[in-house]
C-alpha positions as a printed Julia matrix, in Angstrom:
225×3 Matrix{Float64}:
   0.12    0.34   -0.32
   1.4     3.07   -1.15
   2.28    5.78    1.77
   0.14    8.62   -0.68
  -3.49    6.61   -1.42
  -5.24    7.16   -4.13
  -8.23    8.45   -2.06
  -5.83   11.96   -0.02
  -4.15   12.46   -4.25
  -8.03   12.81   -5.39
  -8.78   14.4    -2.57
  -5.96   16.92   -2.97
  -6.86   17.68   -6.33
 -10.7    17.96   -5.67
  -9.77   20.69   -3.79
  -6.74   22.92   -5.22
  -9.92   22.74   -8.48
 -12.24   23.67   -6.15
 -14.31   20.71   -6.59
 -16.9    18.71   -5.29
 -18.31   15.28   -4.74
 -21.07   16.48   -6.73
 -20.21   18.54   -9.14
 -17.45   15.61   -9.79
 -20.16   13.39  -10.41
 -22.32   15.37  -12.41
 -19.1    15.22  -14.36
 -18.18   11.63  -14.76
 -21.94   10.93  -14.94
 -22.03    9.2   -11.96
 -23.89    9.21   -8.32
 -22.04   11.68   -6.01
 -21.99    7.78   -3.75
 -19.68    6.34   -5.78
 -16.53    9.35   -5.73
 -17.62    9.75   -1.6
 -16.46    6.09   -1.57
 -13.65    6.49   -3.39
 -12.62    8.86   -0.92
 -13.08    6.64    1.4
 -10.75    3.86    0.66
 -12.75    1.97   -2.52
 -11.58    0.32   -5.47
 -11.98    2.66   -8.83
 -12.48    0.66  -12.38
  -9.78    1.32  -14.71
 -12.62    3.57  -17.46
 -13.49    5.08  -14.31
  -9.76    5.99  -13.28
  -9.22    6.87  -17.15
 -11.98    9.59  -17.45
 -11.07   10.94  -14.04
  -7.3    11.23  -15.03
  -8.76   13.18  -17.66
 -11.03   15.15  -16.05
  -8.42   16.56  -13.28
  -5.81   17.1   -16.22
  -3.21   14.14  -14.6
  -1.91   10.98  -15.35
  -3.44    8.0   -14.21
  -0.57    5.76  -12.9
  -0.08    8.71  -10.79
  -3.81    8.86   -9.62
  -4.07    5.67   -8.65
  -1.04    4.17   -7.48
   1.49    6.97   -6.09
   5.04    8.17   -7.95
   6.62    4.28   -7.77
   4.67    3.21   -9.77
   4.99    6.06  -12.68
   8.7     6.11  -12.32
   8.64    2.22  -13.07
   6.38    2.77  -15.71
   9.1     4.87  -17.66
  11.81    2.71  -20.15
  15.05    2.34  -21.67
  14.8     4.52  -24.83
  15.38    1.13  -26.82
  11.93   -1.25  -27.81
   9.63   -0.94  -30.24
   6.0     0.68  -29.61
   4.45   -2.65  -29.3
   7.21   -3.73  -26.74
   6.4    -0.75  -24.15
   2.5    -1.19  -24.53
   3.3    -4.46  -23.14
   5.31   -4.11  -21.12
   3.02   -0.74  -19.42
   0.38   -3.16  -19.4
   2.14   -6.21  -17.38
   2.79   -3.1   -14.78
  -0.87   -1.8   -14.21
  -1.47   -5.24  -14.08
   0.77   -6.47  -11.62
  -0.42   -3.19   -9.33
  -3.75   -3.31   -9.33
  -3.52   -7.1    -9.32
  -1.66   -6.7    -5.89
  -3.49   -3.8    -4.18
  -6.17   -6.14   -4.73
  -5.07   -9.46   -3.14
  -3.67   -7.15   -0.41
  -7.55   -6.15   -0.1
  -9.24   -9.14   -0.09
  -7.14  -10.88    2.57
  -7.55   -8.24    4.69
 -11.22   -8.32    4.42
 -11.5   -12.6     4.35
  -9.47  -11.86    7.59
 -11.83   -9.81    9.26
  -9.02   -7.06   10.11
 -10.13   -3.7     9.68
  -7.39   -0.85    8.47
  -7.68    2.94    9.39
  -5.33    6.13    8.33
  -5.8     9.27    9.73
  -3.41   11.56    6.8
  -1.45   14.43    8.57
  -1.25   17.07    6.05
  -5.03   17.15    6.21
  -6.04   15.25    8.58
  -8.44   12.48    6.64
  -9.31    9.47    7.66
  -9.51    6.83    5.5
 -11.27    3.09    6.97
 -11.79   -0.2     4.51
 -15.28   -2.21    4.77
 -14.23   -3.82    7.31
 -13.33   -1.12   10.23
 -16.85   -0.13    8.89
 -18.75   -3.11    9.4
 -16.71   -3.83   12.68
 -17.67   -0.02   13.8
 -21.39   -0.79   12.0
 -21.11    2.19    9.6
 -22.49    2.99    6.44
 -19.77    2.44    3.76
 -21.1     5.31    2.01
 -20.85    7.69    4.83
 -18.66   10.08    4.87
 -15.45    9.58    7.41
 -15.02   11.4    10.7
 -14.36   11.39   13.98
 -17.38   12.0    15.4
 -18.51    8.96   13.54
 -15.67    7.28   15.25
 -16.27    8.52   18.74
 -20.53    7.96   18.22
 -20.23    4.29   16.95
 -17.46    3.32   20.42
 -18.82    5.26   23.33
 -17.53    8.68   24.65
 -15.15    6.62   27.33
 -12.99    5.83   23.92
 -12.14    9.62   23.23
  -9.63    9.15   25.47
  -8.15    5.97   24.5
  -7.79    7.03   21.0
  -6.43   10.26   21.17
  -3.92    9.09   23.13
  -2.97    6.13   21.28
  -2.99    9.16   18.09
  -1.02   11.1    20.25
   1.68    7.97   21.29
   1.7     6.62   17.55
   2.8    10.28   16.9
   5.83   10.28   19.0
   7.0     6.37   17.0
   5.79    4.14   19.38
   3.89    1.17   17.87
   0.87    0.97   20.02
  -0.9    -2.0    20.96
  -4.24   -1.55   22.97
  -7.84   -3.06   23.19
 -11.75   -1.4    23.35
 -15.08   -2.2    23.06
 -17.35   -1.15   21.12
 -20.94   -0.26   22.03
 -22.9    -1.7    18.88
 -20.77   -5.23   19.46
 -21.6    -6.45   23.05
 -20.03   -8.88   24.21
 -17.28   -8.75   22.02
 -14.1    -6.56   22.44
 -11.16   -5.97   20.61
  -7.56   -5.74   19.36
  -5.9    -2.89   18.1
  -2.61   -1.51   17.11
  -1.62    1.81   15.9
   2.18    3.38   14.5
   3.38    6.28   12.77
   4.33    5.76    8.83
   7.14    7.66    7.61
   7.99    9.09    4.2
  11.41    8.1     2.65
  13.06   11.47    3.65
  11.92    9.83    7.67
   9.21   12.83    7.89
   5.53   11.65    9.46
   3.22   10.79    6.72
  -0.15    9.5     8.37
  -0.78    7.4    11.33
  -2.28    3.65   10.18
  -3.92    1.58   12.66
  -5.41   -2.3    12.46
  -8.49   -3.77   14.99
  -9.62   -7.13   15.36
 -11.87   -9.1    17.15
  -9.54  -11.08   19.95
 -11.6   -14.64   19.51
 -10.06  -14.85   16.04
  -6.41  -16.92   15.95
  -4.45  -15.46   13.09
  -0.95  -13.77   12.11
  -0.17  -11.23   14.95
  -0.85   -7.76   13.97
   2.18   -6.51   14.66
   3.94   -8.39   11.99
   0.45   -7.42    9.52
   1.2    -3.98   10.2
   4.51   -3.96    9.61
   4.11   -5.6     5.73
   1.55   -2.5     5.98
   3.81    0.21    6.12
   6.81   -1.1     4.15
């Protein structure tokens, strides 16, 4: 998973261009709910991605996968057009297949993943995290929604978790959710830095304690790399 996710790049571009979800949806002839889903981490089809990039006047590979993916698409000066096209098509398939497998694996394991972009304070939750919290998939992410689902007693717990993560700790904890009586969840969170060592986001993982699976510490380490 790239440090700067598709949803964050899209949100930044919309802000720069002064475009709302409704305006973007109208230009793409889709529903505003579809745009909100993209902004909250949902997958986007290749045709919609290409049209979205054309509308925003950016490279669609960069929009979806980030700078590193664009660098990988750069080829040596030698080679026919057909060779270049096949090479690029293969790279795109590998990128999209890898991300789909990653998301699918986390969803199959019922592991919730959340992120907070430190530049915009934007929150992104995967589908499983929303299911755990009982939050509709098309509802825009907000801290208020999180606290309402978890209960007021969780506010200091969550704030402490984020603060400690920002200080470089890998924070492990447990909590209850009001809408899931009788169940207890474990969580782990940590800060993610960019190539220059600067913090770019806090991310965490959540799952039911009774699940027997790979330790969350190992899984979070894999996600951060």
